[in-house]
N, C-alpha and C positions, 0 to 999 in steps of 0.2 A: 504494499499499499503505499503510495507516494504522498507526502505531506509537505506543505509549505505554509508558514505563518507570515502574514502580513496584515497591514490595517487597510481596510477598504473605506473610502470615503464616498458617502452618497451625496452626489450633486442634485440640486433642484432641477426637476425635469423642465426642460424648455421645448423640446422637440423630440419626437419618438427617434430613439437611436436605431440604427440599422446595421451598417457595415462594421467590421471588427479589423484589428490589426493584422489578423491572419488573412482575410480577404484582400487587404490593401498590399500585403508582402506578395501574394501570388500575381497581383497585377504589376507591382513595381519591379520584380525580379526579372532577370533576362536569361536567355539560354544561348548556347553556341550554335548559331545558325547563319546561313549565308551561302555564298558560292561554295562549291565542292572544293575548290583550291583553298579558300579561307578556312573551311572546316578541316581539311586534311592537315593543314599546318597548325591546327588547335587554335586558329584566331590569332596567333601571335604575329601579325602583320602591321601593327600600329606604326613602326618605323620603317618597315620595308615598302608599304604603300603598293601602288600599282594593281590594286583589286578593287572591284566594285563595293564589296562588303566593308573596306576599310573607312568609307565616308560615315559609317555609323559608329565607329570607334575613335579613329583620329582623322578628322577631316582633310588634314594636309596630304593624306596618302593619295588623294585624287590628283594632287599637283604632279605626281611622278609621271602621269600618262603624257605621251607624245603622239597618241593616234586615239581615234574613237573606239568605243567598245560597247557591245550590247551582249547581255547574257540572261539566261532563264535557267532555274533550278527546280527540279522536282524531287521530293523526298519520300521515302516509305519508313515509317517508324513503328516499332513494337515496344510497348510498355508492359512490364510485369512487376507486380507487388506481391510479395510473399510475407504474410503476417503470422506472427506466432504469439498466442495469448495463453499463458499457463499451460503450454504443451499442446494447444489446439492450433494446427496450422491450416491456413486458407490461403489460396492464391487467386489473384484477379489480374486480368490483362486487357490491353486495347491495342489494336493495330489501325493504322490510318496513313493513307495517302495525303500529301500536302504539297502545295507550292511554297517553297521555302525562300525563294528570291527571283526578282526580276528587275533589271536596271539597265541604264544606259549613261555613257560619258561621251561628251563632246570636248574634244581638245582644240584649242585655238592657239596657233603659234603667233608670237609677237614679233620675235626676231632672235638672231644668233649673237649679236653684240650689245643689245640693249640689256639693262639689268633685269628687267621682267622679260623672262623667256616664253612663258606659256601662261594662259589663263583658261582654266577648264571648268566645266559645268557638268553636274551629274544629278541624276535621280535614281534611287534604289528603293525597292520594296523588300522588306524582310519580315519573316514570321518572328517576331522578338521574342515571344514566349508561348509555347503551346501548353495548355492546361488540360490535356485529356488524361484522365486517370480514373481507375476503379478501386475500390477499397472495401474489404469485407472483414469482419472479426466476429467471434462470439465467445461466451463463457460466463462464469459466475463473477458477480461484481464485488463480493466480500463484504467485510464489516469493518467499523472503526469504533473503538471504545464501546462495543456492544451494540451499536446501531447499524442498521442495514445501509450500505452505500447504494444509492440510486439516483437515476435522473429526476425522479419524483421529488427528491429533497431539493434539488436545485429549483424545481417549479415552486415549491412551497416557499423557499428563501426569497426568490425574486417577488412573489405576490406579497410577502411580509415587508420586504424593504420598500416596495412601491407604495403600499397602503400606509405605512408609518411615515414616509416622506411627505405624501399628500396630507395627512392629518396634521403632522408637526408644522407645515408651512401654511396650510390653508384651513385647517380645522374641519376638513371634509372627509367623506368615506368613499373609498372606491367600490363600485358595485360589480364584482367580477362575474356575477351571474347575468349581466345585461349583455344583449348583443352589441350594444354601443361601445363595450369595453375594448373591442379591437380597433375602434377609431380614436380612443382616448390616448393622447400624447403622454400621459402620466403613467400608463400601465404597460407592463411588459406582456408580450404575448405568451410566453412560456407559462408564466403564472396563471394567466386567464385561461389557457387551454386546460391546465391541469385542474383548475377549480370546476370548469364546465364539464370535464371528463370524469369528475368524481375521484380524482386522485389525490386531491388535497381538500382539507376542509377547515373552516375558520374555528379558531380557538375562542369560544364564547365564554370562557371562565377568566380570561385576563382583560380587564379594562385597559384601553378603549376598543378592544376587540378588533385589533389590527394585526393580528398573528395568524399564520396559517400552517397547519401540520400536514406532513406527508402521510400517505396511507400506503405502507409497504408491508404486506403481511408476512413476507419471509424474504430470505436472501434472493435477490434478482438474478435471473439467467437472462443475459442481454444478447441480441443479435443486431449487428450494424452493416448496413450496405450503402455505399455512395458511389455516385457517378458524376465525374466533373467533365465539362466539355468546354470548347471554345479557346480563347487566347488573346494575345494582343498583337495587332498588325502595326508595323512601323513603316512610315513613308519618309524617306530622307531627301531633302533638297540641298544640294551642295555646290559651292563655288571654292576653287583653290587656285593658288598661284605658285608658280615656279620662278624664283630668283637666283639668277647665276648658276642654276643646276646645283645648288648647294643649300639653299634656303627654301622651304616649301611651307606655306601657310594656307589655312583653309577654315571655313565655317559650314556648318550643316544646320539647317532647320529642320527638326523632326516633328512629324505629325503622327499621332498614335490613335488607334481605334481599338477599344477594349470591348470584348463581348464574352462574358464568363457566366457559364451556367452550372449549378449544382443541384443535384437531387440527392437526398439523404433520407433513409429509413432506419429508424431505430426502434426496437421493441423489447419489452421486458415481460418475462412471465415468472410467476412464483407459485408454489403451493400455498393455498390459504390455510387458516386454522380449520376450516371445514373440510379441507381435503381436495380442493378444486385444483387440478394441475394446470389448466389452462387460463387461469385468472391473470390478467395483465393488460397491456395495452400496446399499440404502435403509433409512432409519430412520424408522418412523412412531411418533409419540407422541400419546397421548390424555391430556389433563389436564383436571380439573374442581376448582374451588374453590367451596365452597357454605358458607353459614353466615349468622349474624345479627349485628348490632350496634346500638348506641344512642349518642346524644349528647343535649347540651342546648344550646339556643340562647337567648341573652338580647338584648333589643333595646330601644331608646328612640328616640321622635322628639320633637322640641321645635320649637315655634314661638317663636323668641326674641322677636319684636315682636308685640304682639297686632294691630297695625294692618297687618301684612305677611304675605302668604302663603307666605313663605319658611319651609321646613322643613329641619331638620338631623337626620339619622339616624345612629345608632351601633349596632353589633350585634357580639357575639362568640359564636363557636361552640366549644364544647369538642371535644377529640379525639373521633373515633368509636371506640367500643371494640368490636372484633370478635371473635367466637369463630368459627374457620372450620376447615374440613376440606379438605385437599388429597388428591385421588385421581388416580392415574395408572397407565397401562400402556404398554409399549413393545414394538415388534416390529422386529427387525433381520433383513433378508434380504441376505445377501451372497453373491456369485459371484466366487469368488477362485481363483487359480492356486496350489495347494498345492505344497510342495517335491516335486520329482520327478514331478509330474503333467504330463500333456499336454493336459489339457482342464480347463476350470473346474468348480468343484464347488459347488452351491447349498448354502447353510446358512441355516436359520431358527432365531432365538433369540426366544422369545415370552415375556415376563414373566407375562402373564396365565395362560398354560398352566402355566408353571413354578411358579407360587404356588398352583396348585390351582383354576385358573379363577376368579380374583378379582383385583381391582385392588389396589394398595397404598394405604392411607389413612394420613394423618398430620394430627393435630390441632395447631392452633397459634392464637395470639392476635395480633391486629394492632392498633395504636394509630395512628390517622392524625393529621395536624398540627392545631394550633389554626388558627381562621380569624378574621380581624379584617375588618370592613367599616365604611366611613364614607360617608354618602350625603348629597346635597342634592336638595331638591325644590322647584319653583316653579310656581305656577299664575297664569294671567292670566285673571281672571273664570271663566267656566265653559267657554272656548273653547280654551284651550291649557294643557298641562301639560308641564313639562320636568324631566327626572331626570338625575342623574350620580352615580356611585359608584365607589369604589376598593376593591379587596379584596386581601388578602394571605394566602398559606398557603406555609409553609416545609416542603416535602415531604422535605427532608433529615432531618427530625426523626421520620420514620417509625420506629416501634419494633415489633420482632418479639418474641414470647415463647413459651416452651413452655407447655404446658397447665398445668404446675405453678406458672407464674408467673416462672421464671427468664428473663432476657433471652437472645435468641438473638443472640450477639455477631456472628457473621460476617454474618448477613443484615442486622442493624441497621447495622453499619459500611459495608456496601455501599450501603444507602440514603443514608447520610451522604456517601459518596463520589460517587455517581452522580446524585443528585437535588438540586435547589436550590429556593429560594423562587420562587414564582410570583406576579407582580403582574398584576391584572386591572383594566382600566378599562371601565366601561360608561357609555354615554350614550343617552338616548332621549327622544322627544317624541311628543305626541298633540295633534292639532288637530281641533276639531269645527267644520266650516263651518256645520252646523245641529245642533240640540241631539240629534237622534237618530242621527247619522252621525258616525264618527270615522276619521281617517287617522292612521297611526302609522309611525314610522321608528326604528331603533336600530342601534347598532354596539358590538361588544366587541373588546378587544385583550388578549391574554394572552401574557406572556413564556414562554419555554421552560421545560419541566419537567425536561429532563435537561441535565446539563453536556455540553459540547462533547466531552469525553474520556471519557464514561461508557461502561463495558464490563460485560456481564453475566458476572460471574465466579461460577462454581458452587462451592459448598462441596465439599471432596474427598469427602464421603460423600452427596452429593445424590442425590435420586431423580430429579431433572430430566434428561431427555434431549433436551428441545427447546433447543437452544444458541443459537437466534436471538434477536436484540434489535433494537429501533428507537428511535433517539434523536429525539425530536420537537423541532421549533423552535417559534417564536412562532406563535400562532393569530389569525386575524382572522375575525369573525362579522358578517354584515350581516342586517338583518331589515326587514321591511315588514309592515304590517298595516292591515286595515280592520275596522269594527265597527258593529254596529246596536244601539240601545238603545230598547226599548219601554217601556211603563209597568211591565211586570214581566219580560217575556221579553227576552233578549238573545242575540246571536250574534257571534262575532268569527272572523276568518280571519287567519293569519300565514303568512309565508314566511321561512324561515331559510336562508342560504346561509354554510357554514363552510369555510374552506380553511387548510391548513397544509402545510408540508414536513417532511420527516424523512429521516434516514440509517438504512438498514437493513444489518444485517450477520448472516450465517447462523451465525457462530461467531467465536471468537478463538484464537489459538495463542500458546504461551508459548515465548520463545527467551531463552537466557541472553545477557546483554550487560552487560559490565563487572561491577560489584558488584550489579547489579539484574536484573530481569527485564523483557524487552520483551513487551508484550501486542500482538500483530500480528493485524489483521483483513484480509480482502480489501478490495479497493476498495469504498467505500461505494456501495450501491444508492440512488439518488437517487429518492425517493418523493414524488409531489405527491397529496395526499389532499383530496377535496372532498366534502361532504355537503350535500344539499338536503332540506329538510323542509317539508312544508305541514301546518299545524295547524288544526283546526276546534273551536271551543268552543261549546257551547250551554248557556245558564243561565237561572236565574230568580231575581229577587229578590222576597222576600215578607215 
């Protein structure tokens, strides 16, 4: 049983919360995608340049071009996640074809003797981040200090916190039995569903009757399944300059389109005191985050010694400023033993129906971290190219804002507490045994995105009903590639294998402990995720 003790601050509800730091991190993070040459070298081309995908890393890389270039990349990806919870192993996978890249560069020669030699313009589309993933787990949830650990306890805690917050600030009561509760900005959906599904009840013995108790008749046996779909598309518009064939400068305006969907199903069953084996409930949640964003990337490449092929690259990316819409609905199906009953009673609570056959939408803004990149490139004649680079993004600086511009304090604070800076190292090499044929190899290492004690804490008035969260650890990526270069036509093939481990939790519970609150989760589900991708690029230089 995993336990963390922290102090939780209950902010006054001003607008129903929706998104979490975990959702934001999924949208803000990036994957190694692009042309097959770029992927085959592990993306370590920030200082080498001369590839369409470099405009998304170091915009100065387009200044290396001396001719026009157009390319298109198609990829096939297989995802596999193997989870182990207390000896129970399950596997989920997803395969998919995808357009990974499409772009063009126009190179304009200024002169051979003028300081400014070339001015180049480029456009490139990249699948910045693909969020296709399936996840399953099941097992007993355990106990803590003699009490059952259950998602129902989180329902009761959210209802209690919301009701007491409203009473303390306004002297009013929340009516969790009303259909209007799902439109009330002061109430959380998880607590409202639990109350209407007869999974929690009001404590009528404690004035002012703003406490809610979980109804968990026995240790919960849980089953969880989720499907995630979509991703982030990146459109880069670039301008780069070549000065004296030694200094290269560039800037890129990036436009991003996010479209992320998640379906999650969680159910608990337990044997009641009356001996009913099937008593329990199932909670289905459908979420979607959709919107657009933009950022600016600045970069430079320098050859410090005219007689040396060594190149040094530096780049900085501003935060990506997103305007997003969160859309959700939830369905709770419970089968409980009501007081005085001899058989279980099915109960359905459907927010989509209750709200008049519509989802609940909430607009918000997201500001991702700054990104800093430093790179080295070295060539040996025309047969060998070596690249290395270091990149840093501090995800704890993610910022959430309401549409009016005010900061969303709880969500922003949760990002600062749960996320951390990510260090990424990339190395790659390309070797040409003959002028028209190339062999490539690359490697990436990234540190963990989540802190070891990260927990998905929902605001007391949150629309979120998917309580699950995954804390990812460091990531390793290995790449191989081959390429052919003709007089104008070229083709490249790359293989990428990515692997990382993570800890999955279906929910957390709050328990009073000393002067603080213990956040208790079930035992971690150990998940090993691997992704294989084959990319094919065809292009022409003209």
